[in-house]
KOLMARTI-15829 format. One line per field, with one value per residue: residue number from 1; residue in one letter; y negated, z, x of N, C-alpha, C, O in turn. Coordinates in nm, 4 decimals. Atoms other than C-alpha are relative to their C-alpha. Layout:
<rs>
resi <- c(NUM; ...)
resn <- c(A; ...)
n_yy <- c(Y; ...)
n_zz <- c(Z; ...)
n_xx <- c(X; ...)
ca_yy <- c(Y; ...)
ca_zz <- c(Z; ...)
ca_xx <- c(X; ...)
c_yy <- c(Y; ...)
c_zz <- c(Z; ...)
c_xx <- c(X; ...)
o_yy <- c(Y; ...)
o_zz <- c(Z; ...)
o_xx <- c(X; ...)
</rs>
This chain:
<rs>
resi <- c(1; 2; 3; 4; 5; 6; 7; 8; 9; 10; 11; 12; 13; 14; 15; 16; 17; 18; 19; 20; 21; 22; 23; 24; 25; 26; 27; 28; 29; 30; 31; 32; 33; 34; 35; 36; 37; 38; 39; 40; 41; 42; 43; 44; 45; 46; 47; 48; 49; 50; 51; 52; 53; 54; 55; 56; 57; 58; 59; 60; 61; 62; 63; 64; 65; 66; 67; 68; 69; 70; 71; 72; 73; 74; 75; 76; 77; 78; 79; 80; 81; 82; 83; 84; 85; 86; 87; 88; 89; 90; 91; 92; 93; 94; 95; 96; 97; 98; 99; 100; 101; 102; 103; 104; 105; 106; 107; 108; 109; 110; 111; 112; 113; 114; 115; 116; 117; 118; 119; 120; 121; 122; 123; 124; 125; 126; 127; 128; 129; 130; 131; 132; 133; 134; 135; 136; 137; 138; 139; 140; 141; 142; 143; 144; 145; 146; 147; 148; 149; 150; 151; 152; 153)
resn <- c(M; K; K; Y; F; L; I; I; V; V; A; L; V; T; V; G; C; R; S; Q; D; G; V; I; K; S; I; S; C; E; S; N; I; D; V; Q; Y; E; K; A; D; A; Q; S; R; K; E; G; L; V; A; D; K; N; L; E; S; F; I; V; Y; F; L; Y; D; F; D; G; Q; M; K; G; Y; V; N; N; E; L; L; F; D; E; Y; I; K; T; D; E; V; T; D; K; T; G; K; Y; F; G; Y; S; Y; A; K; D; Q; E; I; P; I; L; K; I; A; T; D; K; G; N; C; F; D; I; K; I; D; K; D; Y; K; L; I; Y; V; Y; F; S; E; A; E; G; W; T; V; R; F; S; N; I; H; Y; A; G; H)
n_yy <- c(0.1309; -0.0050; -0.0796; 0.0938; 0.0998; -0.0692; -0.0125; 0.1355; 0.0353; -0.0900; 0.0462; 0.1271; -0.0317; -0.0713; 0.1029; 0.0933; -0.0687; -0.0163; 0.1344; 0.0366; -0.0489; 0.0972; 0.0507; 0.1244; 0.0672; -0.0204; 0.1168; 0.0818; -0.0652; 0.0307; -0.1238; -0.0285; -0.1282; -0.0640; -0.0379; -0.0911; -0.0329; -0.1323; -0.0361; -0.1471; -0.0613; -0.1005; -0.1130; 0.0336; -0.0060; -0.1453; -0.0692; 0.0604; 0.0725; 0.1414; 0.0663; 0.0511; 0.1433; 0.0828; 0.0211; 0.1384; -0.0223; -0.0531; -0.0704; 0.0180; -0.1200; 0.0284; -0.1173; -0.0119; -0.0621; 0.0629; -0.0493; 0.1120; 0.0460; 0.0752; 0.0672; 0.0327; 0.0985; 0.0524; 0.1288; 0.0286; -0.0885; -0.1178; -0.1241; -0.1181; 0.0314; -0.1259; -0.0283; -0.0824; -0.0590; -0.0711; -0.1390; -0.0054; -0.1029; 0.0318; 0.1415; 0.0582; 0.0415; -0.0387; 0.1122; 0.0858; 0.0656; 0.0540; 0.1221; 0.0313; 0.1368; 0.0204; 0.1285; 0.1129; 0.1013; 0.0220; -0.1139; -0.0325; 0.0102; -0.1080; 0.0288; -0.1187; 0.0483; -0.0940; 0.0503; 0.0646; 0.1270; -0.0046; 0.0031; 0.0533; 0.0155; 0.0041; -0.0188; -0.1276; -0.0122; -0.0780; -0.0984; -0.1174; -0.0438; -0.0655; 0.0800; -0.0730; 0.0938; -0.0560; 0.0964; -0.0359; 0.1149; 0.0526; 0.0455; 0.0760; -0.0568; -0.0372; -0.0216; -0.0580; -0.0037; -0.1169; -0.0642; -0.1395; -0.0638; -0.0880; -0.1301; -0.0025; 0.1140)
n_zz <- c(0.0519; 0.0894; 0.1135; 0.0854; 0.0567; 0.1077; 0.1151; 0.0658; 0.0625; 0.1198; 0.0886; 0.0585; 0.0925; 0.1143; 0.0821; 0.0504; 0.1121; 0.1125; 0.0504; 0.1162; 0.1153; 0.0419; 0.1395; 0.0222; 0.1334; 0.0720; 0.0055; 0.1270; 0.0768; -0.0577; -0.0613; -0.1373; -0.0236; -0.1237; -0.0538; -0.1142; -0.0591; -0.0549; -0.0891; -0.0045; -0.1178; -0.0447; 0.0933; 0.1174; -0.0464; -0.0223; 0.1314; 0.0756; 0.1054; -0.0242; 0.0739; -0.0778; -0.0261; 0.0389; 0.1453; 0.0402; 0.1310; -0.0176; 0.1153; 0.0306; 0.0540; 0.0509; -0.0333; 0.0888; 0.1103; 0.1076; 0.1309; 0.0934; -0.0049; -0.1259; -0.0100; -0.1420; -0.0040; -0.1304; 0.0223; 0.1422; 0.0839; 0.0447; -0.0421; 0.0315; 0.1057; 0.0510; 0.0001; -0.1156; -0.0086; -0.1219; 0.0138; -0.0607; -0.1037; -0.1175; -0.0300; 0.0011; 0.1347; 0.0137; 0.0480; -0.1013; 0.0208; -0.1274; 0.0062; -0.1102; -0.0388; -0.0834; 0.0345; 0.0173; -0.0971; -0.0485; -0.0050; 0.1349; 0.0292; 0.0869; 0.0823; 0.0785; 0.0938; 0.0924; 0.1321; 0.0020; -0.0603; -0.1483; -0.0574; -0.1320; -0.0344; -0.1449; -0.0649; -0.0551; -0.1373; 0.0022; -0.0983; 0.0669; 0.1078; 0.0972; 0.0324; 0.0704; 0.0667; 0.0469; 0.0756; 0.0438; 0.0644; -0.0828; -0.1298; 0.0101; -0.0448; -0.1329; -0.0159; -0.1256; -0.0441; -0.0807; -0.0141; 0.0061; 0.1391; 0.0162; 0.0612; 0.1409; 0.0736)
n_xx <- c(-0.0197; -0.1129; 0.0440; 0.0787; -0.0934; -0.0696; 0.0912; 0.0181; -0.1294; -0.0076; 0.0979; -0.0475; -0.1105; 0.0528; 0.0741; -0.1036; -0.0706; 0.0907; 0.0399; -0.0753; 0.0791; 0.1046; 0.0026; -0.0771; 0.0078; -0.1205; -0.0792; 0.0354; 0.1099; 0.1312; 0.0536; -0.0215; -0.0693; 0.0339; -0.1375; 0.0031; -0.1325; 0.0106; -0.1159; -0.0420; 0.0431; -0.0959; 0.0019; -0.0846; -0.1398; -0.0339; -0.0136; -0.1026; 0.0604; -0.0137; -0.1065; -0.1037; 0.0318; -0.1135; -0.0016; 0.0292; 0.0707; 0.1400; 0.0559; 0.1394; 0.0741; 0.1335; 0.0761; 0.1273; 0.0732; -0.0678; 0.0262; -0.0381; -0.1399; -0.0309; -0.1345; -0.0453; -0.1024; -0.0477; -0.0640; 0.0201; -0.0755; 0.0740; -0.0636; 0.0835; 0.0991; 0.0425; 0.1401; 0.0216; 0.1335; 0.0146; 0.0408; 0.1243; 0.0115; -0.0827; 0.0028; -0.1334; -0.0534; -0.1418; -0.0779; -0.0512; -0.1272; -0.0622; -0.0737; -0.0898; -0.0083; -0.1211; -0.0731; 0.1017; -0.0002; 0.1418; 0.0916; 0.0424; 0.1402; 0.0394; 0.1161; 0.0499; 0.1056; 0.0568; 0.0144; 0.1320; -0.0076; 0.0080; -0.1285; -0.0143; -0.1409; -0.0010; -0.1323; -0.0259; -0.0308; -0.1219; 0.0126; 0.0531; -0.0787; 0.0848; 0.1152; 0.0997; 0.0934; 0.1226; 0.0713; 0.1353; 0.0712; 0.1050; -0.0495; -0.1277; -0.1259; -0.0375; -0.1416; -0.0313; -0.1426; -0.0130; -0.1291; 0.0295; -0.0007; 0.1163; -0.0374; 0.0114; -0.0597)
ca_yy <- c(0.3143; 0.3879; 0.6393; 0.3703; 0.1191; 0.3804; 0.4549; 0.0815; 0.0374; 0.3426; 0.2157; -0.1350; 0.0049; 0.2330; -0.0540; -0.2771; -0.0190; 0.0231; -0.3584; -0.3700; -0.1776; -0.3989; -0.5786; -0.8439; -1.0724; -0.9819; -1.2284; -1.3308; -1.0800; -1.1466; -0.8470; -0.7459; -0.4520; -0.2102; -0.1728; 0.1196; 0.2061; 0.5665; 0.6531; 0.9840; 1.2198; 1.4991; 1.7685; 1.5883; 1.5447; 1.9121; 2.0195; 1.7870; 1.5755; 1.2375; 0.9983; 0.8898; 0.5462; 0.4347; 0.4470; 0.1101; 0.2182; 0.3251; 0.5605; 0.4721; 0.7706; 0.7436; 0.9715; 0.9156; 0.8096; 0.7216; 0.7592; 0.5174; 0.3436; 0.2229; -0.0242; -0.0573; -0.3589; -0.4592; -0.8245; -0.8645; -0.5935; -0.3187; 0.0195; 0.2448; 0.2541; 0.5775; 0.7159; 0.8698; 1.1095; 1.2407; 1.6246; 1.6877; 1.9951; 1.8695; 1.4932; 1.4289; 1.2808; 1.4007; 1.0503; 0.8289; 0.5861; 0.4555; 0.1465; 0.0635; -0.2758; -0.2386; -0.5424; -0.7585; -1.0801; -1.1081; -0.8683; -0.6804; -0.7420; -0.4385; -0.4921; -0.2204; -0.2941; -0.0918; -0.1154; -0.2530; -0.5610; -0.4475; -0.5214; -0.5900; -0.7197; -0.7020; -0.7452; -0.4264; -0.3397; -0.2097; -0.0078; 0.2415; 0.4395; 0.5950; 0.4073; 0.5909; 0.4082; 0.4924; 0.3262; 0.3350; 0.1184; 0.0855; 0.0378; -0.1161; -0.0606; 0.1183; 0.1060; 0.3320; 0.2574; 0.5795; 0.7712; 1.1084; 1.3132; 1.4790; 1.8432; 1.8948; 1.5722)
ca_zz <- c(4.4778; 4.3099; 4.0814; 3.9508; 3.9008; 3.7026; 3.4843; 3.4157; 3.3291; 3.0907; 2.9323; 2.8775; 2.7293; 2.4969; 2.3765; 2.3357; 2.1127; 1.8938; 1.8592; 1.5932; 1.3588; 1.1521; 0.8296; 0.7098; 0.4092; 0.1384; 0.0974; -0.2733; -0.4027; -0.3627; -0.1406; 0.2164; 0.3534; 0.6170; 0.8166; 1.0534; 1.2788; 1.3647; 1.6629; 1.6823; 1.9273; 2.1246; 1.8855; 1.5820; 1.7801; 1.8759; 1.5111; 1.3915; 1.1793; 1.3084; 1.0959; 1.2255; 1.3926; 1.2979; 0.9269; 0.7585; 0.4811; 0.4237; 0.1899; 0.0294; -0.0275; -0.2506; -0.1036; -0.2520; -0.4361; -0.7358; -1.1032; -1.3185; -1.3742; -1.0472; -0.9920; -0.6683; -0.5943; -0.3029; -0.2857; -0.6449; -0.7793; -0.9763; -0.8186; -0.9252; -1.2462; -1.3059; -1.3780; -1.0627; -1.0345; -0.6991; -0.6853; -0.6200; -0.4079; -0.1835; -0.1942; -0.2583; -0.5489; -0.4865; -0.5827; -0.3774; -0.3783; -0.1277; -0.0444; 0.1701; 0.3469; 0.5073; 0.3210; 0.3166; 0.5048; 0.5366; 0.6031; 0.2872; 0.1161; -0.0428; -0.3361; -0.4983; -0.8190; -1.0301; -1.4071; -1.3407; -1.1657; -0.7987; -0.5808; -0.2311; -0.0841; 0.2830; 0.5021; 0.6094; 0.9784; 1.0183; 1.3222; 1.0776; 0.8209; 0.6298; 0.4568; 0.3398; 0.0804; 0.0056; -0.2477; -0.3170; -0.5688; -0.3171; 0.0031; -0.1238; 0.0207; 0.3301; 0.4413; 0.7235; 0.8885; 1.0387; 1.1609; 1.1066; 0.7926; 0.6769; 0.5838; 0.2124; 0.1359)
ca_xx <- c(-0.0543; 0.2830; 0.1081; -0.1309; 0.1509; 0.3467; 0.0404; -0.0038; 0.3631; 0.3559; 0.0389; 0.1900; 0.5096; 0.3155; 0.0922; 0.4026; 0.5729; 0.2680; 0.2151; 0.4794; 0.2520; 0.0204; -0.0444; 0.2008; 0.2139; 0.4653; 0.7525; 0.6847; 0.4284; 0.0619; 0.0051; -0.0358; 0.1683; 0.0480; 0.3862; 0.4359; 0.7272; 0.7865; 1.0083; 1.1957; 1.0399; 1.2110; 1.0968; 1.2527; 1.5690; 1.5747; 1.5278; 1.8017; 1.5719; 1.6773; 1.8894; 2.2191; 2.1692; 2.5209; 2.4599; 2.4651; 2.2256; 1.8692; 1.6787; 1.3443; 1.1123; 0.8115; 0.5449; 0.1908; -0.0289; 0.1940; 0.1132; 0.3190; 0.6551; 0.8083; 1.0955; 1.2885; 1.5045; 1.7241; 1.8215; 1.6840; 1.9175; 1.7346; 1.8266; 1.5394; 1.3353; 1.1468; 0.8041; 0.6609; 0.3600; 0.2556; 0.2221; -0.1443; -0.0799; 0.2079; 0.1299; 0.5022; 0.6942; 1.0492; 1.1686; 1.3830; 1.6786; 1.9299; 2.1160; 2.4208; 2.4075; 2.7560; 2.8944; 2.5764; 2.5843; 2.2033; 1.9214; 1.8422; 1.5128; 1.3412; 1.0985; 0.8898; 0.6840; 0.4503; 0.4083; 0.0608; 0.1864; 0.1402; 0.4353; 0.5549; 0.8829; 0.9870; 1.2939; 1.4530; 1.4574; 1.8178; 1.7121; 1.5504; 1.7306; 1.4393; 1.1585; 0.8533; 0.6374; 0.2773; 0.0506; -0.3233; -0.5085; -0.7856; -0.5810; -0.2583; 0.0846; 0.1958; 0.5602; 0.6733; 1.0084; 1.1301; 1.4357; 1.2734; 1.3534; 1.0301; 1.0584; 1.0998; 1.2865)
c_yy <- c(-0.0006; 0.0754; -0.0837; -0.0996; 0.0653; 0.0210; -0.1249; -0.0357; 0.0863; -0.0506; -0.1328; 0.0265; 0.0644; -0.0968; -0.0888; 0.0589; 0.0020; -0.1429; -0.0412; 0.0374; -0.1088; -0.0411; -0.1331; -0.0518; 0.0311; -0.1305; -0.0838; 0.0640; -0.0367; 0.1200; -0.0015; 0.1397; 0.0498; 0.0543; 0.0823; 0.0324; 0.1301; 0.0326; 0.1502; 0.0551; 0.1153; 0.1250; -0.0245; 0.0050; 0.1379; 0.0768; -0.0666; -0.0824; -0.1496; -0.0588; -0.0532; -0.1545; -0.0891; -0.0222; -0.1422; 0.0079; 0.0483; 0.0716; -0.0364; 0.1263; -0.0421; 0.1287; 0.0121; -0.1385; -0.0739; 0.0698; -0.1117; -0.0251; -0.0841; -0.0605; -0.0259; -0.0953; -0.0152; -0.1245; -0.0353; 0.0852; 0.1228; 0.1193; 0.1247; -0.0427; 0.1353; 0.0111; 0.0941; 0.0503; 0.0829; 0.1429; 0.0106; 0.1096; -0.0429; -0.1481; -0.0711; -0.0267; 0.0588; -0.1133; -0.0906; -0.0728; -0.0498; -0.1219; -0.0221; -0.1504; -0.0367; -0.1315; -0.1177; -0.0953; -0.0298; 0.1259; 0.0294; -0.0163; 0.1102; -0.0449; 0.1231; -0.0622; 0.1065; -0.0633; -0.0788; -0.1351; -0.0049; 0.0010; -0.0461; -0.0277; -0.0314; 0.0045; 0.1282; -0.0166; 0.1019; 0.1099; 0.1365; 0.0325; 0.0613; -0.0890; 0.0797; -0.0919; 0.0809; -0.1138; 0.0566; -0.1215; -0.0656; -0.0632; -0.0796; 0.0739; 0.0338; 0.0266; 0.0540; 0.0034; 0.1147; 0.0419; 0.1510; 0.0488; 0.0961; 0.1250; -0.0068; -0.1131; 0.0223)
c_zz <- c(-0.1083; -0.1274; -0.0959; -0.0644; -0.1173; -0.1219; -0.0762; -0.0772; -0.1250; -0.1073; -0.0761; -0.1023; -0.1320; -0.0953; -0.0660; -0.1162; -0.1251; -0.0582; -0.1155; -0.1273; -0.0392; -0.1441; -0.0046; -0.1436; -0.0698; -0.0182; -0.1226; -0.0801; 0.0617; 0.0537; 0.1531; 0.0116; 0.1359; 0.0440; 0.1195; 0.0361; 0.0720; 0.0846; -0.0087; 0.1347; 0.0348; -0.0917; -0.1254; 0.0357; 0.0097; -0.1344; -0.0901; -0.1190; 0.0082; -0.0675; 0.0962; 0.0157; -0.0342; -0.1479; -0.0283; -0.1373; 0.0373; -0.1281; -0.0114; -0.0650; -0.0516; 0.0304; -0.0860; 0.0059; -0.1317; -0.1323; -0.1019; 0.0187; 0.1324; -0.0047; 0.1419; -0.0052; 0.1467; -0.0300; -0.1543; -0.0960; -0.0258; 0.0334; -0.0472; -0.1066; -0.0687; 0.0123; 0.1238; -0.0022; 0.1222; -0.0304; 0.0728; 0.1154; 0.1225; 0.0437; 0.0095; -0.1444; -0.0307; -0.0464; 0.1103; -0.0483; 0.1326; -0.0201; 0.1250; 0.0248; 0.0799; -0.0260; -0.0185; 0.1235; 0.0683; 0.0002; -0.1382; -0.0206; -0.1032; -0.0773; -0.0852; -0.0949; -0.0874; -0.1394; -0.0244; 0.0677; 0.1532; 0.0570; 0.1457; 0.0228; 0.1526; 0.0461; 0.0634; 0.1460; 0.0092; 0.1066; -0.0592; -0.1271; -0.1206; -0.0145; -0.0915; -0.0616; -0.0604; -0.0748; -0.0443; -0.0660; 0.0941; 0.1288; -0.0023; 0.0549; 0.1475; -0.0008; 0.1385; 0.0230; 0.0955; 0.0106; -0.0081; -0.1461; -0.0022; -0.0691; -0.1529; -0.0680; 0.0044)
c_xx <- c(0.1142; -0.0437; -0.0729; 0.0879; 0.0747; -0.0896; -0.0148; 0.1237; 0.0140; -0.0974; 0.0446; 0.1118; -0.0472; -0.0649; 0.1045; 0.0700; -0.0882; -0.0355; 0.0800; -0.0702; -0.0983; 0.0191; 0.0745; -0.0084; 0.1363; 0.0756; -0.0347; -0.1034; -0.1333; -0.0730; 0.0185; 0.0610; -0.0473; 0.1424; -0.0210; 0.1411; -0.0103; 0.1252; 0.0238; -0.0478; 0.0946; -0.0031; 0.0807; 0.1436; 0.0512; 0.0272; 0.1047; -0.0509; 0.0102; 0.1232; 0.1025; -0.0105; 0.1193; 0.0196; -0.0302; -0.0669; -0.1406; -0.0326; -0.1458; -0.0554; -0.1327; -0.0860; -0.1190; -0.0612; 0.0434; -0.0316; 0.0398; 0.1503; 0.0197; 0.1384; 0.0278; 0.1204; 0.0395; 0.0736; 0.0029; 0.0820; -0.0832; 0.0825; -0.0753; -0.0947; -0.0370; -0.1504; -0.0130; -0.1493; 0.0012; -0.0535; -0.1388; -0.0125; 0.0803; -0.0106; 0.1359; 0.0367; 0.1452; 0.0898; 0.0419; 0.1275; 0.0568; 0.0689; 0.0912; 0.0080; 0.1273; 0.0710; -0.0946; 0.0173; -0.1387; -0.0782; -0.0510; -0.1512; -0.0369; -0.1243; -0.0302; -0.1096; -0.0416; -0.0022; -0.1349; -0.0011; -0.0139; 0.1403; -0.0065; 0.1517; 0.0003; 0.1415; 0.0107; 0.0280; 0.1202; -0.0023; -0.0479; 0.0733; -0.0800; -0.1214; -0.0899; -0.1017; -0.1218; -0.0752; -0.1377; -0.0600; -0.1029; 0.0490; 0.1252; 0.1227; 0.0123; 0.1555; 0.0259; 0.1431; 0.0103; 0.1481; -0.0176; 0.0014; -0.1224; 0.0429; -0.0270; 0.0608; 0.1514)
o_yy <- c(-0.0621; 0.0436; -0.0700; -0.1325; 0.0081; -0.0004; -0.1241; -0.0890; 0.0340; -0.0615; -0.1485; -0.0229; 0.0308; -0.0941; -0.1202; -0.0115; -0.0184; -0.1523; -0.1392; -0.0278; -0.1797; 0.0084; -0.2246; 0.0248; 0.0198; -0.2361; -0.2030; 0.0010; -0.0654; 0.1614; -0.0702; 0.2234; -0.0246; 0.1467; 0.0474; 0.0384; 0.1437; 0.0401; 0.2295; -0.0057; 0.1471; 0.1902; 0.0650; 0.0575; 0.1698; 0.1606; -0.0214; -0.0936; -0.2221; -0.0034; -0.0898; -0.2280; -0.2111; -0.0919; -0.2029; -0.0576; 0.0769; 0.0473; -0.0338; 0.1733; -0.1143; 0.2374; 0.0930; -0.2178; -0.1693; 0.1926; -0.1779; 0.0406; -0.1760; 0.0024; -0.0694; -0.0699; 0.0006; -0.1256; -0.0794; 0.0607; 0.1886; 0.1299; 0.2331; -0.1471; 0.1800; -0.0596; 0.1812; -0.0280; 0.1706; 0.1578; -0.0246; 0.1024; -0.0303; -0.1843; -0.1745; 0.0230; 0.0795; -0.0880; -0.1195; -0.0321; -0.0632; -0.1646; -0.0111; -0.2218; -0.1434; -0.1917; -0.2238; -0.0535; -0.0695; 0.2256; -0.0592; 0.0027; 0.1155; -0.0975; 0.1851; -0.1381; 0.1891; -0.1838; -0.1403; -0.1986; -0.1125; 0.0706; -0.1051; 0.0331; -0.1001; 0.0701; 0.1770; -0.1101; 0.2216; 0.2020; 0.2414; -0.0574; 0.0802; -0.1398; 0.1123; -0.1689; 0.1817; -0.2320; 0.1694; -0.2311; -0.1877; -0.1641; -0.1430; 0.1969; -0.0409; 0.0987; -0.0148; 0.0775; 0.1244; -0.0024; 0.2250; -0.0032; 0.1832; 0.1195; -0.0669; -0.1185; -0.0582)
o_zz <- c(-0.2140; -0.2364; -0.2168; -0.1811; -0.2256; -0.2345; -0.1993; -0.1878; -0.2298; -0.2241; -0.1967; -0.2151; -0.2406; -0.2160; -0.1844; -0.2131; -0.2364; -0.1713; -0.1800; -0.2306; 0.0482; -0.2150; 0.0733; -0.2321; -0.0079; -0.0166; -0.1104; -0.1749; 0.1812; 0.0078; 0.2057; -0.0758; 0.2340; -0.0188; 0.2089; -0.0481; 0.1647; 0.0321; -0.0359; 0.2399; -0.0433; -0.1094; -0.1698; -0.0397; -0.0387; -0.1471; -0.2028; -0.2205; -0.0690; -0.0564; 0.2091; -0.0831; -0.0412; -0.1885; 0.0401; -0.2322; 0.1515; -0.2323; 0.0895; -0.1674; 0.0163; -0.0198; -0.1788; 0.0919; -0.1753; -0.1402; -0.1591; 0.0963; 0.1644; -0.0542; 0.2164; -0.0768; 0.2394; -0.1126; -0.2102; -0.2164; 0.0694; -0.0131; -0.0577; -0.0957; -0.1651; 0.0882; 0.1479; -0.0229; 0.1354; -0.1063; 0.1903; 0.2025; 0.2340; 0.1509; 0.0746; -0.2388; -0.1452; -0.0814; 0.2010; -0.1481; 0.2343; -0.1341; 0.2382; -0.0687; 0.1408; 0.0644; -0.0632; 0.2374; 0.1843; -0.0575; -0.2064; 0.0720; -0.2106; -0.0172; -0.1468; -0.0513; -0.1300; -0.1556; -0.1290; 0.0785; 0.2118; 0.0031; 0.1913; -0.0448; 0.2038; -0.0178; 0.1236; 0.1849; -0.0135; 0.0995; 0.0024; -0.2055; -0.2301; 0.0841; -0.2037; 0.0114; -0.1296; -0.0430; -0.0922; -0.0100; 0.0978; 0.1737; 0.0970; 0.0551; 0.2328; -0.0858; 0.2347; -0.0441; 0.1911; -0.0674; 0.0227; -0.2291; 0.0837; -0.1593; -0.1941; -0.1905; -0.0497)
o_xx <- c(0.1002; 0.0038; -0.0541; 0.0670; 0.0868; -0.0445; -0.0164; 0.1138; 0.0519; -0.0599; 0.0257; 0.1105; 0.0002; -0.0407; 0.0930; 0.0988; -0.0396; -0.0832; 0.0429; -0.0544; -0.1483; 0.1068; 0.0477; -0.0466; 0.2422; 0.0122; -0.0631; -0.1502; -0.1415; -0.1794; 0.1060; 0.0384; -0.0484; 0.1942; -0.0981; 0.2306; -0.0901; 0.2364; -0.0664; -0.0278; 0.1842; 0.0998; 0.1526; 0.2256; 0.1598; 0.1164; 0.1249; 0.0178; -0.0526; 0.2326; 0.0701; -0.0116; 0.1050; 0.1127; -0.1125; -0.0237; -0.1766; 0.0282; -0.2163; -0.0059; -0.2057; -0.0576; -0.1189; -0.0226; -0.0210; -0.0350; -0.0468; 0.2197; -0.0557; 0.2320; -0.0600; 0.2172; -0.0399; 0.1650; 0.1034; 0.0755; -0.1253; 0.1960; -0.0181; -0.1589; 0.0251; -0.2169; 0.0707; -0.2420; 0.0866; -0.1493; -0.1488; -0.0992; 0.0297; 0.0379; 0.1514; -0.0248; 0.1854; 0.2051; -0.0360; 0.1871; -0.0114; 0.0871; 0.0441; 0.0443; 0.1360; 0.1290; -0.0512; 0.0377; -0.1505; -0.0346; -0.1026; -0.2300; 0.0229; -0.2180; 0.0565; -0.1962; 0.0390; 0.0171; -0.1554; -0.1060; -0.0023; 0.2264; -0.1045; 0.2347; -0.0880; 0.2238; -0.0849; 0.0981; 0.1023; 0.0791; -0.0293; 0.1036; -0.0270; -0.1748; -0.0513; -0.1642; -0.1072; -0.0624; -0.1494; -0.0584; -0.1180; -0.0055; 0.1610; 0.1282; -0.0355; 0.2078; -0.0083; 0.2150; -0.0666; 0.2324; 0.0759; -0.0730; -0.1361; 0.1265; -0.1263; 0.0494; 0.2272)
</rs>
């Protein structure tokens, strides 16, 4: 009986953690965002790939599928303005920018915009220090909040 109770509790906790993932509406842009939350696992901790939870900052990484001028804003301040082209072999861009919210009174709002008029803006989850951004003309925006440094970044 205890075994079944434990299995049910574990299943509910697992489903509860995954329920944060989903599609949300951008704050001011006319787009939906596929938002994902990635928790650090034991292997990432063992390999030293986990971001320091005490940092009062975040880094935005552009992963794929980019080919154009990108602008990155935090609280309407332009912090990033570069042409990005995803490497076809590695699916990476090598492009990123950071922001410290140590002195901010409110939760920071991240906005990313393309030169073709596609954009999203979203409140930052301060529990996560790394934000991975993906874009596809067909599928739109994906934002992954994470504390795991991906190899090669």
